[in-house]
Steps between C-alpha positions, in 0.01 A plus 500: 500500500457830683764669283332371186162631616642842584672526161180388328295774669764762427507401133122503477482845661741642246401328175124548490347761272411717798841488665482518875857630542832567327743221421761644738253487787533121474860533616390667820213259557739205488806672647585260781512181289679682218774659710541191717543273197719740300722572799548130565576426134754784470665402828537137393636601160751728672610207719526287183244254637204342329186712513305181566699425814298547820641735759404675823489859379140532388295751693307229686820337624635832619190558711534149636857591603347776711299226675175582328256212471386405151177690560682811628732492199200478266319787672815713492551429131136593433549830684816566296305419183231751598764765567662438160165484321390836635734712280378311193137565579572861596694560178208360303248723677721810480588447132874500566701461177611149407871579504480607867311184588758286318812665643352496850451126467855451371637708789310294759624182335864616514472607864344165590775312315781682682330454838461129428870466423565594864194338655689255721703781659181698550321204660789437740492863616121502538503166685765633741311824553174320581677214683363228274695194607332198342665338201378549146253222436264496204173325562250436223 
C-alpha cells in the first residue's frame, strides 16, 4: 500500500499541468524500492530462479542479518532513502540536464547490484569486525 501511495504521488506531481518536477526526478524519489526490486529480480534471473520466489537478500533482511531490529532496519532504510532522494531534489533545483540525472541513476543501480551480489561475504566480514555473534533471525 505504501509503494502504491508513493507511486501515485510521484505520478500526480509529474502529470499535472503545472508540473512540480521532471519525470527523471521520480527515479531518485523512489530509488530505494526501485534498486532493491530490480537488483533482486536480476539476481534471481541470473540464478535461473523464479522472480516470485521469496529469498533473504532484500535490503530489510540484510539489515536483520546485522542484528538490527525491525524498527532499526526501517529507520536505516528511511535514512538511505533520504540520502538517495537528495541528489534528485538537488538536480531538480540546480537544473541539471536530464541525461546526467538518468546516467547517475543507472550508475548507482549498477553499483548497488554488484555490491548485492557479494552481500553475504560483506556481512560476514562486518559481523566479524564488530563481533556480532547472534544467529541470523528474521522477526516480523
